[in-house]
Phi, psi and omega in degrees: 000133183276155180297138176089356179284152182246142177246130176257124173262113186261112187255135178266118183277350178288341181280121185302127173081349185290315181297327181296330181290343179269004181284349177287095186296325179298319179289313182298324177293331181288348181292337177122152180291342181277001185254132174233133181265132176237142182241151175200154178304318178201133186267344187235052175239137180064242180270045185304315181297322178294323179295318179294318178298320178296321178296317179299322181292314183290317186266001180055050179275141180254340180211153185224138170241125178263126178243110180142304182294146177293137181295333180283347179275196181275100175243119182295144176275349177198159174231140178271097190272338184223007181073010181270203184272346185243135179253169178262122178289142181237131177234136178266138173263098187283076185285326179300322185285355179283354171089033177238095181286168178298142181092354180284174179306123187294325179295319177293317179300316180298315182297320182290316179296316179298320178297318180297319180293317180296322177296317180296321178294319177299321180290315185289332179294330180267001185289147176274134178292118183297134175263115186274142177227154174255124181244128178291133180238128179285134180264040177239133185239133176267138176239124180256118178144163180228017183263187182297324181293322179298316181288331173296320178295318178301314181299314181296317181296322177295320178297332178276005177081022181255155173273151185229135170248113181262113176269090193271153174221175176297144177307132186293152180271005176268351184244135180262353180287124182285156175287145173275098186299326178295319178296315180300314181296320181291318184283321184293342179272354181288140180293340181277359183246130171242126181250126175247110182280148175051040177262157181222130177286124181245345178201148179220126175225173179091199184205186180313129180090341184207055174280135177252120181253132171256119185246143169256121182237167177303339180261007179115184182280148175210153181247136179231146176247131179221163178270335181207167185222131178243123180262120183228031176287170184230183179283178183229137177274129177277161176301147179289106183214192182055054181258036181301131180084358179249154180292147178267177175088206188281355180290334181255131184230141177287151179299323181297316178296320179296315181297314181296322178295317179294323179293327179276355181080016180278151180268121179271305178188164180286309184253117183231139174246121178259119184253104177265162173062035179292324183235065189083178182291133179284162177299149183299327180292328177291316178297319179293318179296320178297318180295317180293317180295320178296321177298315178296320180296315180294324180295337179261015174099001179284171181233072181279144173237132183247121177258131182207154172276328181230127184300124187282075176249107187230150177078175183295327182255018182299318180295322179297316179297320178298314180297319179296321179295316179296320180293329180284346178114012178284128175270126182241123182239125177260125186237161170242315177279143182302132174292155179251142182233141179214133181254119179268331177209180186286351186242358186217146181228130179265128181244130177238124186211151176253123178279136179300334179287329180236070188293342182266004184232129178269127179265142180236125182239149174242117185232164181258339179218142172250120182256126183230132172290134173289156180295141180249128182224157171296137180283174177298339180296327179299312180295321180294318179292322178300321179291318180292320182277350183056049177230148185282160171266161174277182188293341178266354179099007177272163177285155178059091173301164184282056180281123185295341181282340186238339177298148010268337189235348187275178180217177179283355175250121181300133177090002176243127186231156177236140182211145174081210188287357177288341181227351180188164171295137191214106173292150180306324177295320177291323178298323178295321177293318178297322179297322178293324178294321177298315180301317180300317179293317182293316182295324178297331184264328188240007189304318185271357183074012177207156177240128176250116187206164179287140172279162177052055175295332166230130184263131181255125174269104184299332180288333181266337185289125180256008181054043181282348177073008178299314180294323179298317181290324186271344181292119181275355188250005180064032186262001183236134180224140180291136173254091185293331182293321183255005178054051180206176178255139177253145179257126175271099188303319179297339182267344189280130176265358183055042176289331178089003180301316184297323181291329182280329183269347183296117183290336182260006182052042181272350182247141181227133181296136185289331183238003175210069183281177185295325178294319177297315182296320180292320178295320178296316182289334175300322178282315184297329185279352179291152179303141179244112184053044173085007178224149180295138184279162168254113183275129181241111173278115189240129176294134181295330184285335186233290188294321179295318177296323178294321178294321177296319177296321177300321178296318179295326181278356180078023180272132177268133173265158183308142186299327185278356182283130173239116185268131176245112182278137178229152181296332179201144178298335179296345178283335188285108182269168175302323181297319180296320180294316179294324177297320180297318179292318181297329183268011169119355181293132179286329177204162181229130173244141172243124181246116180239191181276163173293159179305133179070010176243006180285135178299329177261030172065289184243016181299315180293323178296319177298319180296318180298313180296323180295317180294322179297318179295316182294320179299318178297321180293318180294322177296319180296330180273354180076022181287333180147148180279126178056047176290332178236142183223154174233139174219146174267146186209149174253161183296335182262015182254057182295318181293322178293322176302313179301317181295314181298317182290320179296319180297313181296318181291327177294318178297322177295317181295327179282353179081013182280338175226155177076017179294000000 
């Protein structure tokens, strides 16, 4: 912090008792001559950021501490106060999350709030003034896929005033939903749409606003620049095989062939048995297609029977389709035990099945064809795209795991979205909703054709960087790229989430977090490590996405957290390095806890997993040195686990009090 700079402490007077805690003039004077307190009922409602920027402009404030808003909510890290190149850094003092609900001991409440404010001031004094830059962002979006979901995305993006590049492929054989040919014809003729047939993405570089795609097309390679990318590929149907115990030959027909024959009005056979859910529950599009094809077959005089474990009623009009099928004459049998099949001759198949409605009676059917859906699996394209996009697959091999931070359509890379069957079963109506969600995200990021953001969200020391690629491999957001010309790593600021993983894993300490550097953390821990009401504190590094939100929820529920706990909010548990933990212990902490997200729920994908492994290694080292058993601990937590947070902290503090750890 430079001499003569002013810090504004913005206090919310709507919070009961908060203003009263600032009446201690001796304490408020100790905050420093550079600190001025400003009050308002609420600082972050409506045009809150504009109000803060206006205050900074009028009062010539250089740094801001917010006291009142929850740290887990939307608190800006900076405000653009004058439209210039430099912004005002903003730090939140998360007093609610310190675990003192209303009605608690006033002396403890005062001490905790004062500690939170002092920690925030220590942090903001060491903060770097953000240097703002304007980055041009292309308002053109690429969509990969040729199914109904891809065209739904195209339609939504066009309605949003964006240009679209459709990297089209043949409609996938894993999806039974037909294309809306009228929609395809109408959209493909629009001048804002360019369609490249039979193209394949072979390389992807860049970031939000400036993705560079290398495509292989029938006419050769070509490069395209887009601002965002929507993946709408689908699953793939495998050949109909693994028919052990079933008759061979023409008696068995794939569901796809049956559906296509019914759509064309062709006669398959009079008596047909459709067997769904043979290998677990089938995809909803297969069940819906089977129901529609059976209805068409029955309407032309056929006698179809549909066997299923779960009645195939899907989508908004699923019940209507089911009723129409039953009215047309389709027999639907719900079973639990596997049906039995026996072939007596080349033209007839005997089916034996127990209906759940009549569990004591075995039904026997004689049919001419057995229709079975082929297994549906993610194609090799899913794995190839995951590698190109540097994003993980789910446990079944589909794109976009079920991470609560990014579902339903977003990803850990800004400007990359997933829609349709590439990540889930997706009815056309659901695809339309997902397409609207994609549009909302894209417009929020690319609406103005430019991005205004701080430069150097992570600062690289070129003299220390050995280009070991550790940060490149561990970054989940695609924000780091090798600079081979200068033998260093470059940070793509529009892509950076400032999770801090790269700064913690860098073996040469060549990377520094732009808004929570090591000097800030040490100044903060100097305050956090001081005795609190006569006892050494337990420092808790808490992820804002999970543990901080849980602490805020605990406050709303009136749950008290242990008095000795001092919470330090961090953007991701993956930021907490061994050095930070040792600094906390050196500065007086009796014990250190790191609280991150549950496995596969981290916004930075594997940030919490990295933190857990790091803590395990550090704990083993401390034990070997005789520093104490379990002096440092890691726990996973969800934002809605306020009671579990209280239990974990009470348990850890009790063990410390008993002398079992931290001796």
